[in-house]
VEXVOMI-541263 format. One line per field, with one value per residue (C-alpha): residue number from 1; residue in three letters; x, y, z. Coordinates in Angstrom, 3 decimals, always signed. Layout:
// VEXVOMI-541263
vexkol = (NUM;...)
zadren = (ALA;...)
x = (X;...)
y = (Y;...)
z = (Z;...)
END
This chain:
// VEXVOMI-541263
vexkol = (1;2;3;4;5;6;7;8;9;10;11;12;13;14;15;16;17;18;19;20;21;22;23;24;25;26;27;28;29;30;31;32;33;34;35;36;37;38;39;40;41;42;43;44;45;46;47;48;49;50;51;52;53;54;55;56;57;58;59;60;61;62;63;64;65;66;67;68;69;70;71;72;73;74;75;76;77;78;79;80;81;82;83;84;85;86;87;88;89;90;91;92;93;94;95;96;97;98;99;100;101;102;103;104;105;106;107;108;109;110;111;112;113;114;115;116;117;118;119;120;121;122;123;124;125;126;127;128;129;130;131;132;133;134;135;136;137;138;139;140;141;142;143;144;145;146;147;148;149;150;151;152;153;154;155;156;157;158;159;160;161;162;163;164;165;166;167;168;169;170;171;172;173;174;175;176;177;178;179;180;181;182;183;184;185;186;187;188;189;190;191;192;193;194;195;196;197;198;199;200;201;202;203;204;205;206;207;208;209;210;211;212;213;214;215;216;217;218;219;220;221;222;223;224;225;226;227;228;229;230;231;232;233;234;235;236;237;238;239;240;241;242)
zadren = (UNK;UNK;UNK;UNK;UNK;UNK;UNK;UNK;UNK;UNK;UNK;UNK;UNK;UNK;UNK;UNK;UNK;UNK;UNK;UNK;UNK;UNK;UNK;UNK;UNK;UNK;UNK;UNK;UNK;UNK;UNK;UNK;UNK;UNK;UNK;UNK;UNK;UNK;UNK;UNK;UNK;UNK;UNK;UNK;UNK;UNK;UNK;UNK;UNK;UNK;UNK;UNK;UNK;UNK;UNK;UNK;UNK;UNK;UNK;UNK;UNK;UNK;UNK;UNK;UNK;UNK;UNK;UNK;UNK;UNK;UNK;UNK;UNK;UNK;UNK;UNK;UNK;UNK;UNK;UNK;UNK;UNK;UNK;UNK;UNK;UNK;UNK;UNK;UNK;UNK;UNK;UNK;UNK;UNK;UNK;UNK;UNK;UNK;UNK;UNK;UNK;UNK;UNK;UNK;UNK;UNK;UNK;UNK;UNK;UNK;UNK;UNK;UNK;UNK;UNK;UNK;UNK;UNK;UNK;UNK;UNK;UNK;UNK;UNK;UNK;UNK;UNK;UNK;UNK;UNK;UNK;UNK;UNK;UNK;UNK;UNK;UNK;UNK;UNK;UNK;UNK;UNK;UNK;UNK;UNK;UNK;UNK;UNK;UNK;UNK;UNK;UNK;UNK;UNK;UNK;UNK;UNK;UNK;UNK;UNK;UNK;UNK;UNK;UNK;UNK;UNK;UNK;UNK;UNK;UNK;UNK;UNK;UNK;UNK;UNK;UNK;UNK;UNK;UNK;UNK;UNK;UNK;UNK;UNK;UNK;UNK;UNK;UNK;UNK;UNK;UNK;UNK;UNK;UNK;UNK;UNK;UNK;UNK;UNK;UNK;UNK;UNK;UNK;UNK;UNK;UNK;UNK;UNK;UNK;UNK;UNK;UNK;UNK;UNK;UNK;UNK;UNK;UNK;UNK;UNK;UNK;UNK;UNK;UNK;UNK;UNK;UNK;UNK;UNK;UNK;UNK;UNK;UNK;UNK;UNK;UNK;UNK;UNK;UNK;UNK;UNK;UNK)
x = (+143.771;+142.523;+141.106;+139.227;+137.759;+136.776;+135.092;+133.177;+132.050;+130.867;+128.919;+127.319;+126.242;+124.844;+122.872;+121.519;+120.410;+118.708;+116.802;+115.871;+114.634;+112.526;+111.084;+110.239;+108.438;+106.605;+102.871;+100.949;+98.846;+95.343;+96.332;+93.572;+94.270;+93.188;+94.291;+95.109;+97.304;+97.350;+99.846;+99.643;+102.829;+102.893;+99.378;+100.442;+101.389;+98.616;+95.280;+94.263;+93.666;+93.285;+93.663;+89.868;+89.398;+92.031;+90.245;+86.926;+88.486;+89.837;+86.519;+84.500;+86.785;+86.864;+90.566;+90.361;+92.158;+90.642;+89.138;+90.888;+93.463;+96.784;+98.180;+95.418;+96.210;+98.023;+100.021;+101.017;+97.344;+96.666;+99.676;+98.744;+95.152;+96.093;+98.703;+95.978;+94.458;+95.089;+96.349;+98.706;+102.311;+103.421;+101.970;+103.698;+101.921;+103.449;+102.514;+103.728;+104.492;+101.565;+99.183;+98.562;+98.740;+100.574;+99.989;+102.222;+100.983;+102.928;+100.707;+101.533;+102.976;+101.598;+103.731;+101.327;+97.568;+96.289;+92.974;+93.120;+90.924;+90.868;+89.042;+92.108;+91.592;+94.297;+97.418;+100.917;+102.919;+106.638;+107.288;+105.582;+102.379;+98.878;+96.504;+92.836;+91.988;+89.983;+91.536;+93.605;+97.245;+98.450;+100.661;+100.895;+101.107;+98.064;+98.546;+95.825;+95.281;+96.134;+97.315;+97.001;+98.334;+101.663;+102.223;+101.279;+103.484;+106.365;+107.354;+105.052;+106.246;+109.854;+108.950;+107.123;+110.184;+112.395;+109.964;+109.529;+113.205;+113.933;+112.526;+112.346;+110.369;+108.232;+107.016;+106.872;+104.901;+101.206;+100.028;+101.410;+99.466;+99.939;+98.839;+97.080;+100.521;+101.994;+104.032;+104.382;+103.450;+103.991;+101.788;+103.816;+102.611;+104.579;+104.436;+101.651;+103.182;+103.321;+106.544;+106.693;+108.998;+107.982;+108.447;+109.111;+112.855;+115.920;+113.566;+116.223;+118.310;+115.242;+114.279;+117.796;+117.696;+114.458;+115.926;+118.909;+116.587;+114.519;+117.645;+119.292;+116.330;+113.043;+114.727;+115.518;+112.442;+109.789;+107.867;+104.827;+106.488;+106.012;+103.019;+105.052;+108.601;+109.754;+112.801;+111.671;+114.874;+118.423;+120.373;+117.519;+114.968;+112.241;+109.892;+106.589;+105.677;+102.224)
y = (+102.291;+100.485;+103.750;+104.370;+100.850;+101.241;+104.572;+103.035;+100.140;+102.512;+104.597;+101.452;+100.268;+103.704;+103.799;+100.301;+101.203;+104.374;+102.457;+99.671;+102.142;+103.956;+100.676;+99.345;+102.552;+102.826;+102.229;+101.582;+104.476;+104.421;+102.223;+102.296;+102.218;+98.799;+98.872;+101.401;+100.276;+102.487;+101.873;+103.762;+103.746;+103.282;+101.840;+99.749;+102.875;+105.225;+104.812;+108.233;+107.284;+103.925;+102.944;+102.637;+106.175;+107.546;+105.850;+107.361;+110.844;+110.529;+109.197;+112.021;+114.528;+112.688;+111.943;+108.169;+106.957;+103.500;+103.315;+106.478;+106.708;+106.475;+109.404;+111.615;+110.798;+113.692;+112.165;+115.587;+116.574;+113.421;+114.076;+117.714;+116.803;+114.098;+116.288;+118.833;+116.248;+117.015;+113.487;+113.059;+114.255;+113.177;+111.417;+109.948;+108.742;+106.984;+104.918;+101.406;+99.915;+97.511;+100.456;+100.599;+103.531;+103.239;+105.736;+105.772;+107.744;+108.778;+109.620;+112.379;+110.832;+112.200;+112.148;+113.830;+113.982;+117.325;+117.830;+121.228;+123.263;+125.940;+123.718;+122.617;+119.042;+117.861;+115.832;+117.261;+115.539;+114.782;+118.120;+120.203;+120.865;+120.439;+118.087;+117.150;+115.157;+112.499;+109.186;+106.820;+106.667;+104.129;+104.660;+108.443;+110.608;+112.832;+116.516;+118.234;+121.492;+125.100;+124.611;+126.897;+126.274;+128.019;+125.888;+122.712;+123.351;+124.753;+123.459;+120.430;+119.360;+119.546;+117.557;+114.926;+114.598;+113.925;+111.371;+109.640;+109.112;+107.535;+104.036;+104.468;+107.707;+106.481;+103.648;+105.634;+108.827;+108.487;+112.083;+115.609;+118.229;+121.994;+123.933;+127.336;+128.876;+127.200;+124.658;+121.040;+117.879;+114.332;+111.387;+108.137;+104.647;+103.160;+104.737;+106.532;+110.014;+113.182;+114.390;+118.183;+119.837;+123.442;+125.892;+124.320;+124.970;+122.710;+119.787;+117.287;+117.995;+117.657;+114.332;+113.029;+114.111;+112.189;+109.123;+109.229;+109.584;+106.652;+104.495;+105.561;+106.648;+104.963;+101.644;+101.540;+103.110;+101.952;+103.557;+104.492;+106.237;+109.773;+111.602;+114.304;+114.475;+117.943;+118.905;+122.493;+123.938;+123.338;+120.444;+119.440;+116.683;+117.579;+114.803;+114.978;+111.947;+110.490)
z = (+68.583;+71.693;+73.045;+69.807;+69.837;+73.503;+72.750;+69.823;+72.033;+74.753;+72.234;+70.814;+74.282;+75.110;+71.884;+72.523;+76.034;+74.797;+72.103;+74.530;+77.135;+74.529;+73.220;+76.688;+77.586;+74.296;+74.250;+71.024;+69.656;+71.092;+74.045;+76.668;+80.401;+81.640;+85.264;+87.976;+90.853;+93.968;+96.779;+100.102;+102.149;+105.965;+106.117;+109.135;+111.111;+110.081;+108.385;+107.110;+103.509;+101.762;+98.086;+97.903;+99.250;+96.875;+93.957;+95.052;+95.235;+91.691;+90.370;+91.928;+90.244;+86.897;+87.177;+87.476;+84.340;+83.674;+80.179;+78.981;+76.219;+78.052;+76.055;+77.435;+81.081;+82.775;+85.617;+86.939;+87.303;+89.318;+91.552;+92.142;+92.977;+95.484;+97.178;+98.013;+100.352;+104.042;+104.736;+101.765;+101.871;+98.418;+95.357;+92.330;+89.201;+86.198;+83.161;+82.377;+78.953;+79.450;+79.474;+83.238;+85.645;+88.969;+91.778;+94.845;+97.877;+100.966;+103.926;+106.362;+109.516;+112.804;+115.945;+118.394;+119.031;+120.319;+122.125;+123.828;+126.144;+123.437;+120.958;+118.992;+117.807;+115.445;+114.846;+114.492;+111.774;+111.620;+109.879;+112.567;+110.626;+112.020;+110.230;+110.802;+113.904;+112.061;+111.065;+113.159;+114.216;+116.754;+119.796;+119.882;+123.007;+123.543;+124.400;+126.429;+128.296;+127.467;+123.868;+120.865;+117.358;+118.046;+121.135;+119.279;+116.232;+118.315;+121.768;+121.732;+118.283;+119.529;+122.644;+120.580;+118.329;+121.354;+122.738;+119.393;+118.650;+122.051;+122.606;+126.388;+126.266;+123.376;+125.594;+128.833;+128.040;+127.284;+127.852;+127.746;+129.666;+129.425;+132.501;+132.370;+133.031;+129.945;+131.929;+130.882;+132.762;+131.531;+132.473;+132.295;+131.458;+134.375;+137.822;+139.670;+139.469;+137.367;+135.743;+135.938;+133.378;+133.981;+131.109;+127.688;+127.642;+128.013;+127.464;+126.420;+129.533;+131.775;+130.256;+130.768;+134.422;+134.918;+133.225;+135.596;+138.598;+137.377;+137.185;+140.443;+142.598;+141.748;+141.098;+144.855;+146.474;+144.015;+141.160;+143.229;+146.188;+144.833;+143.392;+141.627;+140.298;+139.250;+137.189;+136.735;+138.212;+136.973;+138.479;+140.803;+141.085;+143.586;+144.636;+146.505;+148.567;+148.354)
END
């Protein structure tokens, strides 16, 4: 008997919640959209698109919903349109019971700036995709030299990921340079020297070797003693004096 009563109570609560949810999300027939709220995530880190710019894009393409009957607003169309933008990774649009439209935008997050000798001028985002070089992103390493799209979206993307997830390297590396031979040099913030990695392989191991040398070598002789520190070859750190 207790089980039956418990089951009835559970069904009653479920029915109540379903009715309440439907009522809260119900909008009166003919409800007009009074307000559009646009939120852009990560605006402090990157500034590729603002709510004002997103509004202007929607208005130019007759998708801005203010003044329209809320039932006629196609949220999926708004989302699809915004996601075609080169700087937007994801867009979500939904209606509120008060008759407003909310649009939530996730920007693409760059981790590397590329300005190459081959005319490539772009950012590389956190998913390894190139994106236009306009806009602003703070505190990113800049990659220069002999770089094509495959190099940028492959080895340099992997290197930028390693640098970005390590606080020491994020602060230390300001420039990545690719030589005509396809070898990698790093220009540090601290120290008047070049870090030579050689070919873009075993990057994580090479960075760890440099970190160890920084701690056990440069800490004793000084950061400006050498002009070049090479970890091109396995198990070696080769330094060139100034």
